[in-house]
PDB file of N, H, CA, C and O in Angstrom:
ATOM      1  N   UNK A   1      14.547 134.155 -16.050  1.00  0.00           N
ATOM      2  CA  UNK A   1      13.183 134.816 -16.287  1.00  0.00           C
ATOM      3  C   UNK A   1      12.051 134.220 -14.992  1.00  0.00           C
ATOM      4  O   UNK A   1      11.903 133.045 -14.658  1.00  0.00           O
ATOM      5  N   UNK A   2      11.358 135.418 -14.432  1.00  0.00           N
ATOM      6  H   UNK A   2      11.479 136.373 -14.703  1.00  0.00           H
ATOM      7  CA  UNK A   2      10.714 135.709 -13.302  1.00  0.00           C
ATOM      8  C   UNK A   2       9.644 135.872 -13.334  1.00  0.00           C
ATOM      9  O   UNK A   2       9.302 136.487 -14.344  1.00  0.00           O
ATOM     10  N   UNK A   3       8.393 135.455 -12.294  1.00  0.00           N
ATOM     11  H   UNK A   3       8.670 134.955 -11.473  1.00  0.00           H
ATOM     12  CA  UNK A   3       7.355 135.529 -12.767  1.00  0.00           C
ATOM     13  C   UNK A   3       7.027 137.010 -11.935  1.00  0.00           C
ATOM     14  O   UNK A   3       7.803 137.122 -10.986  1.00  0.00           O
ATOM     15  N   UNK A   4       6.255 137.948 -12.032  1.00  0.00           N
ATOM     16  H   UNK A   4       5.624 137.857 -12.803  1.00  0.00           H
ATOM     17  CA  UNK A   4       5.863 139.268 -11.197  1.00  0.00           C
ATOM     18  C   UNK A   4       4.542 138.399 -10.473  1.00  0.00           C
ATOM     19  O   UNK A   4       4.386 138.983  -9.400  1.00  0.00           O
ATOM     20  N   UNK A   5       3.835 137.625 -10.528  1.00  0.00           N
ATOM     21  H   UNK A   5       3.962 137.151 -11.400  1.00  0.00           H
ATOM     22  CA  UNK A   5       2.693 136.988  -9.593  1.00  0.00           C
ATOM     23  C   UNK A   5       3.467 135.911  -8.775  1.00  0.00           C
ATOM     24  O   UNK A   5       4.512 135.296  -8.991  1.00  0.00           O
ATOM     25  N   UNK A   6       2.616 135.913  -7.814  1.00  0.00           N
ATOM     26  H   UNK A   6       1.767 136.413  -7.639  1.00  0.00           H
ATOM     27  CA  UNK A   6       3.328 134.588  -6.579  1.00  0.00           C
ATOM     28  C   UNK A   6       2.815 133.694  -7.602  1.00  0.00           C
ATOM     29  O   UNK A   6       3.577 133.496  -8.548  1.00  0.00           O
ATOM     30  N   UNK A   7       1.548 133.039  -7.620  1.00  0.00           N
ATOM     31  H   UNK A   7       0.929 133.199  -6.852  1.00  0.00           H
ATOM     32  CA  UNK A   7       1.011 131.373  -8.200  1.00  0.00           C
ATOM     33  C   UNK A   7       0.177 131.594  -9.346  1.00  0.00           C
ATOM     34  O   UNK A   7      -1.049 131.707  -9.320  1.00  0.00           O
ATOM     35  N   UNK A   8       1.032 131.657 -10.501  1.00  0.00           N
ATOM     36  H   UNK A   8       2.028 131.566 -10.522  1.00  0.00           H
ATOM     37  CA  UNK A   8       0.265 131.499 -11.644  1.00  0.00           C
ATOM     38  C   UNK A   8      -0.900 130.445 -11.832  1.00  0.00           C
ATOM     39  O   UNK A   8      -1.259 129.987 -10.747  1.00  0.00           O
ATOM     40  N   UNK A   9      -1.354 130.108 -12.555  1.00  0.00           N
ATOM     41  H   UNK A   9      -1.062 130.480 -13.437  1.00  0.00           H
ATOM     42  CA  UNK A   9      -2.002 128.819 -12.721  1.00  0.00           C
ATOM     43  C   UNK A   9      -2.384 128.728 -14.335  1.00  0.00           C
ATOM     44  O   UNK A   9      -2.438 129.664 -15.133  1.00  0.00           O
ATOM     45  N   UNK A  10      -2.598 127.503 -14.543  1.00  0.00           N
ATOM     46  H   UNK A  10      -2.554 126.742 -13.895  1.00  0.00           H
ATOM     47  CA  UNK A  10      -3.297 127.225 -15.999  1.00  0.00           C
ATOM     48  C   UNK A  10      -3.815 128.172 -16.652  1.00  0.00           C
ATOM     49  O   UNK A  10      -4.592 128.785 -15.920  1.00  0.00           O
ATOM     50  N   UNK A  11      -3.762 128.638 -17.780  1.00  0.00           N
ATOM     51  H   UNK A  11      -3.131 128.140 -18.375  1.00  0.00           H
ATOM     52  CA  UNK A  11      -4.066 129.590 -18.630  1.00  0.00           C
ATOM     53  C   UNK A  11      -4.383 130.744 -18.038  1.00  0.00           C
ATOM     54  O   UNK A  11      -5.463 131.179 -18.438  1.00  0.00           O
ATOM     55  N   UNK A  12      -3.648 131.656 -16.932  1.00  0.00           N
ATOM     56  H   UNK A  12      -2.770 131.302 -16.607  1.00  0.00           H
ATOM     57  CA  UNK A  12      -3.512 132.769 -16.714  1.00  0.00           C
ATOM     58  C   UNK A  12      -2.236 133.175 -17.638  1.00  0.00           C
ATOM     59  O   UNK A  12      -1.375 132.510 -18.215  1.00  0.00           O
ATOM     60  N   UNK A  13      -2.554 134.829 -17.497  1.00  0.00           N
ATOM     61  H   UNK A  13      -3.253 135.369 -17.029  1.00  0.00           H
ATOM     62  CA  UNK A  13      -1.726 135.488 -18.235  1.00  0.00           C
ATOM     63  C   UNK A  13      -0.849 136.188 -17.269  1.00  0.00           C
ATOM     64  O   UNK A  13      -1.225 136.380 -16.113  1.00  0.00           O
ATOM     65  N   UNK A  14       0.604 136.675 -17.812  1.00  0.00           N
ATOM     66  H   UNK A  14       0.910 136.519 -18.751  1.00  0.00           H
ATOM     67  CA  UNK A  14       1.274 136.969 -16.591  1.00  0.00           C
ATOM     68  C   UNK A  14       2.459 138.071 -17.139  1.00  0.00           C
ATOM     69  O   UNK A  14       2.645 138.079 -18.356  1.00  0.00           O
ATOM     70  N   UNK A  15       2.928 138.610 -16.653  1.00  0.00           N
ATOM     71  H   UNK A  15       2.776 138.604 -15.664  1.00  0.00           H
ATOM     72  CA  UNK A  15       3.958 139.634 -16.722  1.00  0.00           C
ATOM     73  C   UNK A  15       5.185 138.517 -16.901  1.00  0.00           C
ATOM     74  O   UNK A  15       5.069 137.544 -16.156  1.00  0.00           O
ATOM     75  N   UNK A  16       6.226 138.521 -17.695  1.00  0.00           N
ATOM     76  H   UNK A  16       6.320 139.311 -18.301  1.00  0.00           H
ATOM     77  CA  UNK A  16       7.634 137.321 -17.110  1.00  0.00           C
ATOM     78  C   UNK A  16       8.887 138.520 -17.692  1.00  0.00           C
ATOM     79  O   UNK A  16       8.911 139.157 -18.745  1.00  0.00           O
ATOM     80  N   UNK A  17       9.549 138.507 -16.904  1.00  0.00           N
ATOM     81  H   UNK A  17       9.530 137.989 -16.049  1.00  0.00           H
ATOM     82  CA  UNK A  17      10.966 139.397 -17.759  1.00  0.00           C
ATOM     83  C   UNK A  17      12.004 138.220 -18.222  1.00  0.00           C
ATOM     84  O   UNK A  17      12.889 137.551 -17.688  1.00  0.00           O
ATOM     85  N   UNK A  18      11.344 138.353 -19.639  1.00  0.00           N
ATOM     86  H   UNK A  18      10.625 138.897 -20.072  1.00  0.00           H
ATOM     87  CA  UNK A  18      12.395 137.285 -20.604  1.00  0.00           C
ATOM     88  C   UNK A  18      13.694 137.495 -20.618  1.00  0.00           C
ATOM     89  O   UNK A  18      14.367 136.864 -21.433  1.00  0.00           O
ATOM     90  N   UNK A  19      14.400 138.541 -19.609  1.00  0.00           N
ATOM     91  H   UNK A  19      13.853 139.053 -18.947  1.00  0.00           H
ATOM     92  CA  UNK A  19      16.073 138.830 -20.281  1.00  0.00           C
ATOM     93  C   UNK A  19      15.725 140.466 -21.193  1.00  0.00           C
ATOM     94  O   UNK A  19      14.752 141.137 -21.538  1.00  0.00           O
ATOM     95  N   UNK A  20      17.453 140.510 -21.280  1.00  0.00           N
ATOM     96  H   UNK A  20      18.243 139.965 -21.000  1.00  0.00           H
ATOM     97  CA  UNK A  20      17.755 141.777 -21.809  1.00  0.00           C
ATOM     98  C   UNK A  20      16.769 142.028 -23.256  1.00  0.00           C
ATOM     99  O   UNK A  20      15.727 142.684 -23.266  1.00  0.00           O
ATOM    100  N   UNK A  21      17.262 141.470 -24.208  1.00  0.00           N
ATOM    101  H   UNK A  21      18.108 140.937 -24.199  1.00  0.00           H
ATOM    102  CA  UNK A  21      16.591 140.999 -25.697  1.00  0.00           C
ATOM    103  C   UNK A  21      15.073 141.215 -25.852  1.00  0.00           C
ATOM    104  O   UNK A  21      14.450 141.764 -26.762  1.00  0.00           O
ATOM    105  N   UNK A  22      14.664 140.651 -24.751  1.00  0.00           N
ATOM    106  H   UNK A  22      15.169 140.206 -24.012  1.00  0.00           H
ATOM    107  CA  UNK A  22      12.975 140.279 -24.914  1.00  0.00           C
ATOM    108  C   UNK A  22      12.228 141.372 -24.228  1.00  0.00           C
ATOM    109  O   UNK A  22      11.322 142.069 -24.686  1.00  0.00           O
ATOM    110  N   UNK A  23      12.890 141.400 -22.794  1.00  0.00           N
ATOM    111  H   UNK A  23      13.625 140.834 -22.422  1.00  0.00           H
ATOM    112  CA  UNK A  23      12.101 142.643 -21.460  1.00  0.00           C
ATOM    113  C   UNK A  23      11.075 141.840 -21.458  1.00  0.00           C
ATOM    114  O   UNK A  23      10.912 140.739 -21.984  1.00  0.00           O
ATOM    115  N   UNK A  24      10.413 142.484 -20.829  1.00  0.00           N
ATOM    116  H   UNK A  24      10.546 143.378 -20.402  1.00  0.00           H
ATOM    117  CA  UNK A  24       8.956 142.125 -19.895  1.00  0.00           C
ATOM    118  C   UNK A  24       7.701 141.706 -20.621  1.00  0.00           C
ATOM    119  O   UNK A  24       7.067 142.729 -20.881  1.00  0.00           O
ATOM    120  N   UNK A  25       7.272 140.964 -20.921  1.00  0.00           N
ATOM    121  H   UNK A  25       7.787 140.133 -20.711  1.00  0.00           H
ATOM    122  CA  UNK A  25       6.430 141.026 -21.801  1.00  0.00           C
ATOM    123  C   UNK A  25       5.144 139.769 -21.426  1.00  0.00           C
ATOM    124  O   UNK A  25       5.563 138.758 -20.861  1.00  0.00           O
ATOM    125  N   UNK A  26       3.921 139.829 -21.677  1.00  0.00           N
ATOM    126  H   UNK A  26       3.581 140.650 -22.135  1.00  0.00           H
ATOM    127  CA  UNK A  26       3.041 139.281 -21.373  1.00  0.00           C
ATOM    128  C   UNK A  26       3.087 137.656 -21.871  1.00  0.00           C
ATOM    129  O   UNK A  26       3.347 137.357 -23.037  1.00  0.00           O
ATOM    130  N   UNK A  27       2.836 136.791 -20.965  1.00  0.00           N
ATOM    131  H   UNK A  27       2.624 137.034 -20.018  1.00  0.00           H
ATOM    132  CA  UNK A  27       2.917 134.894 -21.032  1.00  0.00           C
ATOM    133  C   UNK A  27       1.998 134.366 -20.909  1.00  0.00           C
ATOM    134  O   UNK A  27       1.402 134.644 -19.869  1.00  0.00           O
ATOM    135  N   UNK A  28       1.418 133.462 -21.717  1.00  0.00           N
ATOM    136  H   UNK A  28       1.902 133.236 -22.562  1.00  0.00           H
ATOM    137  CA  UNK A  28       0.082 132.303 -21.318  1.00  0.00           C
ATOM    138  C   UNK A  28       0.375 131.405 -20.527  1.00  0.00           C
ATOM    139  O   UNK A  28       1.077 130.582 -21.115  1.00  0.00           O
ATOM    140  N   UNK A  29       0.181 131.101 -19.373  1.00  0.00           N
ATOM    141  H   UNK A  29      -0.389 131.769 -18.895  1.00  0.00           H
ATOM    142  CA  UNK A  29       1.160 129.774 -18.392  1.00  0.00           C
ATOM    143  C   UNK A  29       0.611 128.582 -18.931  1.00  0.00           C
ATOM    144  O   UNK A  29      -0.596 128.427 -18.746  1.00  0.00           O
ATOM    145  N   UNK A  30       1.170 127.786 -19.498  1.00  0.00           N
ATOM    146  H   UNK A  30       2.150 127.912 -19.648  1.00  0.00           H
ATOM    147  CA  UNK A  30       0.497 126.386 -19.967  1.00  0.00           C
ATOM    148  C   UNK A  30       0.887 125.597 -19.130  1.00  0.00           C
ATOM    149  O   UNK A  30      -0.088 124.935 -18.774  1.00  0.00           O
ATOM    150  N   UNK A  31       2.062 125.194 -18.441  1.00  0.00           N
ATOM    151  H   UNK A  31       2.854 125.732 -18.730  1.00  0.00           H
ATOM    152  CA  UNK A  31       1.958 124.368 -17.578  1.00  0.00           C
ATOM    153  C   UNK A  31       2.909 124.856 -16.054  1.00  0.00           C
ATOM    154  O   UNK A  31       4.053 125.310 -16.045  1.00  0.00           O
ATOM    155  N   UNK A  32       1.941 124.567 -14.755  1.00  0.00           N
ATOM    156  H   UNK A  32       1.011 124.198 -14.762  1.00  0.00           H
ATOM    157  CA  UNK A  32       2.761 124.825 -13.458  1.00  0.00           C
ATOM    158  C   UNK A  32       2.978 123.587 -13.086  1.00  0.00           C
ATOM    159  O   UNK A  32       2.108 122.719 -13.015  1.00  0.00           O
ATOM    160  N   UNK A  33       3.956 123.473 -12.875  1.00  0.00           N
ATOM    161  H   UNK A  33       4.663 124.178 -12.934  1.00  0.00           H
ATOM    162  CA  UNK A  33       4.855 122.289 -11.422  1.00  0.00           C
ATOM    163  C   UNK A  33       3.675 122.324 -10.274  1.00  0.00           C
ATOM    164  O   UNK A  33       3.378 123.339  -9.645  1.00  0.00           O
ATOM    165  N   UNK A  34       2.969 120.851 -10.091  1.00  0.00           N
ATOM    166  H   UNK A  34       3.211 120.026 -10.602  1.00  0.00           H
ATOM    167  CA  UNK A  34       2.440 120.960  -8.218  1.00  0.00           C
ATOM    168  C   UNK A  34       3.051 121.270  -7.230  1.00  0.00           C
ATOM    169  O   UNK A  34       2.760 122.016  -6.295  1.00  0.00           O
ATOM    170  N   UNK A  35       4.706 120.143  -7.647  1.00  0.00           N
ATOM    171  H   UNK A  35       4.943 119.537  -8.407  1.00  0.00           H
ATOM    172  CA  UNK A  35       5.534 120.323  -6.858  1.00  0.00           C
ATOM    173  C   UNK A  35       6.038 121.909  -5.984  1.00  0.00           C
ATOM    174  O   UNK A  35       6.559 122.750  -6.716  1.00  0.00           O
ATOM    175  N   UNK A  36       5.917 122.181  -4.847  1.00  0.00           N
ATOM    176  H   UNK A  36       5.495 121.497  -4.252  1.00  0.00           H
ATOM    177  CA  UNK A  36       6.100 123.230  -4.350  1.00  0.00           C
ATOM    178  C   UNK A  36       7.624 123.565  -3.904  1.00  0.00           C
ATOM    179  O   UNK A  36       7.834 124.752  -3.652  1.00  0.00           O
ATOM    180  N   UNK A  37       8.413 122.913  -3.811  1.00  0.00           N
ATOM    181  H   UNK A  37       8.242 121.950  -4.016  1.00  0.00           H
ATOM    182  CA  UNK A  37       9.914 122.536  -3.731  1.00  0.00           C
ATOM    183  C   UNK A  37      10.483 123.115  -4.933  1.00  0.00           C
ATOM    184  O   UNK A  37      11.270 124.061  -4.943  1.00  0.00           O
ATOM    185  N   UNK A  38       9.975 122.403  -6.096  1.00  0.00           N
ATOM    186  H   UNK A  38       9.335 121.634  -6.088  1.00  0.00           H
ATOM    187  CA  UNK A  38      10.713 122.911  -7.156  1.00  0.00           C
ATOM    188  C   UNK A  38       9.875 123.027  -8.673  1.00  0.00           C
ATOM    189  O   UNK A  38       9.315 122.174  -9.362  1.00  0.00           O
ATOM    190  N   UNK A  39      10.071 124.476  -8.832  1.00  0.00           N
ATOM    191  H   UNK A  39      10.526 125.169  -8.272  1.00  0.00           H
ATOM    192  CA  UNK A  39       8.192 124.775  -9.665  1.00  0.00           C
ATOM    193  C   UNK A  39       9.370 125.142 -11.169  1.00  0.00           C
ATOM    194  O   UNK A  39      10.445 125.688 -11.415  1.00  0.00           O
ATOM    195  N   UNK A  40       8.277 124.415 -11.826  1.00  0.00           N
ATOM    196  H   UNK A  40       7.403 123.971 -11.626  1.00  0.00           H
ATOM    197  CA  UNK A  40       8.649 124.610 -13.423  1.00  0.00           C
ATOM    198  C   UNK A  40       7.539 124.940 -13.971  1.00  0.00           C
ATOM    199  O   UNK A  40       6.450 124.500 -13.604  1.00  0.00           O
ATOM    200  N   UNK A  41       7.721 125.790 -14.953  1.00  0.00           N
ATOM    201  H   UNK A  41       8.607 126.148 -15.252  1.00  0.00           H
ATOM    202  CA  UNK A  41       6.485 126.712 -15.626  1.00  0.00           C
ATOM    203  C   UNK A  41       7.116 126.572 -17.217  1.00  0.00           C
ATOM    204  O   UNK A  41       8.256 126.841 -17.595  1.00  0.00           O
ATOM    205  N   UNK A  42       5.815 125.988 -18.104  1.00  0.00           N
ATOM    206  H   UNK A  42       4.889 125.769 -17.798  1.00  0.00           H
ATOM    207  CA  UNK A  42       5.901 126.277 -19.301  1.00  0.00           C
ATOM    208  C   UNK A  42       5.306 127.507 -19.571  1.00  0.00           C
ATOM    209  O   UNK A  42       4.318 127.745 -18.876  1.00  0.00           O
ATOM    210  N   UNK A  43       5.634 128.379 -20.404  1.00  0.00           N
ATOM    211  H   UNK A  43       6.437 128.186 -20.969  1.00  0.00           H
ATOM    212  CA  UNK A  43       5.069 129.392 -21.458  1.00  0.00           C
ATOM    213  C   UNK A  43       4.942 130.246 -21.864  1.00  0.00           C
ATOM    214  O   UNK A  43       5.506 131.256 -21.443  1.00  0.00           O
ATOM    215  N   UNK A  44       4.122 130.234 -22.895  1.00  0.00           N
ATOM    216  H   UNK A  44       3.663 129.414 -23.237  1.00  0.00           H
ATOM    217  CA  UNK A  44       4.340 130.990 -24.188  1.00  0.00           C
ATOM    218  C   UNK A  44       4.570 132.682 -24.228  1.00  0.00           C
ATOM    219  O   UNK A  44       3.729 133.387 -23.670  1.00  0.00           O
ATOM    220  N   UNK A  45       5.517 133.185 -24.778  1.00  0.00           N
ATOM    221  H   UNK A  45       6.201 132.612 -25.231  1.00  0.00           H
ATOM    222  CA  UNK A  45       4.788 134.720 -25.143  1.00  0.00           C
ATOM    223  C   UNK A  45       4.238 135.219 -25.678  1.00  0.00           C
ATOM    224  O   UNK A  45       4.363 134.999 -26.882  1.00  0.00           O
ATOM    225  N   UNK A  46       3.552 135.917 -25.397  1.00  0.00           N
ATOM    226  H   UNK A  46       3.450 136.095 -24.418  1.00  0.00           H
ATOM    227  CA  UNK A  46       2.407 136.618 -26.716  1.00  0.00           C
ATOM    228  C   UNK A  46       2.944 137.838 -27.291  1.00  0.00           C
ATOM    229  O   UNK A  46       3.921 138.364 -26.757  1.00  0.00           O
ATOM    230  N   UNK A  47       2.298 138.444 -28.535  1.00  0.00           N
ATOM    231  H   UNK A  47       1.504 138.017 -28.968  1.00  0.00           H
ATOM    232  CA  UNK A  47       3.084 139.104 -29.020  1.00  0.00           C
ATOM    233  C   UNK A  47       1.482 139.678 -29.797  1.00  0.00           C
ATOM    234  O   UNK A  47       0.380 139.131 -29.822  1.00  0.00           O
ATOM    235  N   UNK A  48       1.965 141.012 -30.377  1.00  0.00           N
ATOM    236  H   UNK A  48       2.860 141.457 -30.357  1.00  0.00           H
ATOM    237  CA  UNK A  48       0.594 141.608 -30.911  1.00  0.00           C
ATOM    238  C   UNK A  48       1.122 141.894 -32.068  1.00  0.00           C
ATOM    239  O   UNK A  48       0.347 142.571 -32.743  1.00  0.00           O
ATOM    240  N   UNK A  49       2.537 141.569 -32.806  1.00  0.00           N
ATOM    241  H   UNK A  49       3.167 141.019 -32.257  1.00  0.00           H
ATOM    242  CA  UNK A  49       2.875 141.700 -33.890  1.00  0.00           C
ATOM    243  C   UNK A  49       2.561 140.671 -34.932  1.00  0.00           C
ATOM    244  O   UNK A  49       2.588 139.497 -34.564  1.00  0.00           O
ATOM    245  N   UNK A  50       2.165 141.032 -36.610  1.00  0.00           N
ATOM    246  H   UNK A  50       2.142 141.986 -36.909  1.00  0.00           H
ATOM    247  CA  UNK A  50       1.680 139.991 -37.106  1.00  0.00           C
ATOM    248  C   UNK A  50       2.894 139.732 -37.598  1.00  0.00           C
ATOM    249  O   UNK A  50       3.831 140.498 -37.821  1.00  0.00           O
ATOM    250  N   UNK A  51       2.759 138.249 -37.789  1.00  0.00           N
ATOM    251  H   UNK A  51       1.997 137.626 -37.608  1.00  0.00           H
ATOM    252  CA  UNK A  51       4.002 137.554 -38.542  1.00  0.00           C
ATOM    253  C   UNK A  51       3.925 136.189 -39.736  1.00  0.00           C
ATOM    254  O   UNK A  51       3.314 135.159 -39.456  1.00  0.00           O
ATOM    255  N   UNK A  52       4.364 136.306 -40.557  1.00  0.00           N
ATOM    256  H   UNK A  52       4.861 137.143 -40.785  1.00  0.00           H
ATOM    257  CA  UNK A  52       3.958 135.787 -41.439  1.00  0.00           C
ATOM    258  C   UNK A  52       3.873 133.908 -41.023  1.00  0.00           C
ATOM    259  O   UNK A  52       4.781 133.332 -40.424  1.00  0.00           O
ATOM    260  N   UNK A  53       2.821 133.349 -41.417  1.00  0.00           N
ATOM    261  H   UNK A  53       2.084 133.817 -41.903  1.00  0.00           H
ATOM    262  CA  UNK A  53       2.992 131.684 -41.383  1.00  0.00           C
ATOM    263  C   UNK A  53       3.625 131.254 -42.825  1.00  0.00           C
ATOM    264  O   UNK A  53       3.546 131.691 -43.973  1.00  0.00           O
ATOM    265  N   UNK A  54       4.395 130.010 -42.076  1.00  0.00           N
ATOM    266  H   UNK A  54       4.459 129.656 -41.143  1.00  0.00           H
ATOM    267  CA  UNK A  54       4.926 129.518 -43.340  1.00  0.00           C
ATOM    268  C   UNK A  54       3.350 128.879 -44.193  1.00  0.00           C
ATOM    269  O   UNK A  54       2.238 128.608 -43.742  1.00  0.00           O
ATOM    270  N   UNK A  55       3.825 128.836 -45.323  1.00  0.00           N
ATOM    271  H   UNK A  55       4.729 129.057 -45.689  1.00  0.00           H
ATOM    272  CA  UNK A  55       2.954 127.804 -46.514  1.00  0.00           C
ATOM    273  C   UNK A  55       2.606 126.538 -46.592  1.00  0.00           C
ATOM    274  O   UNK A  55       3.486 125.686 -46.717  1.00  0.00           O
ATOM    275  N   UNK A  56       1.603 126.278 -46.548  1.00  0.00           N
ATOM    276  H   UNK A  56       0.888 126.971 -46.447  1.00  0.00           H
ATOM    277  CA  UNK A  56       1.671 124.696 -46.390  1.00  0.00           C
ATOM    278  C   UNK A  56       1.262 123.947 -47.192  1.00  0.00           C
ATOM    279  O   UNK A  56       0.069 124.122 -47.436  1.00  0.00           O
ATOM    280  N   UNK A  57       1.767 123.108 -47.767  1.00  0.00           N
ATOM    281  H   UNK A  57       2.737 122.966 -47.568  1.00  0.00           H
ATOM    282  CA  UNK A  57       2.225 122.580 -49.216  1.00  0.00           C
ATOM    283  C   UNK A  57       1.902 121.189 -49.423  1.00  0.00           C
ATOM    284  O   UNK A  57       2.690 120.247 -49.515  1.00  0.00           O
ATOM    285  N   UNK A  58       0.310 121.178 -49.500  1.00  0.00           N
ATOM    286  H   UNK A  58      -0.330 121.942 -49.425  1.00  0.00           H
ATOM    287  CA  UNK A  58      -0.559 119.934 -49.634  1.00  0.00           C
ATOM    288  C   UNK A  58       0.244 118.535 -50.750  1.00  0.00           C
ATOM    289  O   UNK A  58       0.376 117.315 -50.646  1.00  0.00           O
ATOM    290  N   UNK A  59       0.636 119.632 -51.811  1.00  0.00           N
ATOM    291  H   UNK A  59       0.529 120.622 -51.895  1.00  0.00           H
ATOM    292  CA  UNK A  59       0.871 118.686 -53.082  1.00  0.00           C
ATOM    293  C   UNK A  59       2.065 117.743 -52.560  1.00  0.00           C
ATOM    294  O   UNK A  59       2.358 116.916 -53.423  1.00  0.00           O
ATOM    295  N   UNK A  60       2.822 117.638 -51.411  1.00  0.00           N
ATOM    296  H   UNK A  60       2.584 118.311 -50.710  1.00  0.00           H
ATOM    297  CA  UNK A  60       3.700 117.135 -50.756  1.00  0.00           C
ATOM    298  C   UNK A  60       2.986 116.281 -49.465  1.00  0.00           C
ATOM    299  O   UNK A  60       3.713 115.771 -48.613  1.00  0.00           O
ATOM    300  N   UNK A  61       1.817 116.189 -49.405  1.00  0.00           N
ATOM    301  H   UNK A  61       1.225 116.603 -50.097  1.00  0.00           H
ATOM    302  CA  UNK A  61       1.169 115.109 -48.919  1.00  0.00           C
ATOM    303  C   UNK A  61       0.361 114.175 -49.661  1.00  0.00           C
ATOM    304  O   UNK A  61      -0.364 113.274 -49.239  1.00  0.00           O
ATOM    305  N   UNK A  62       0.605 114.537 -50.820  1.00  0.00           N
ATOM    306  H   UNK A  62       1.194 115.269 -51.163  1.00  0.00           H
ATOM    307  CA  UNK A  62      -0.569 113.413 -51.222  1.00  0.00           C
ATOM    308  C   UNK A  62       0.849 112.345 -51.659  1.00  0.00           C
ATOM    309  O   UNK A  62       0.655 111.207 -52.088  1.00  0.00           O
TER     310      UNK A  62
END
């Protein structure tokens, strides 16, 4: 996985190469490590596709 920008910040949307299957996708940067020697970033891929949301069964909660 590689960023196409030099220094993304939390909340930025960047294009990330997610590999052969996912290709290049926009991702929301959730967390960037401040350590300059070892960079660890957490990103969430974004999609324009509408997907089903699992039903929430309230009867199991009671």
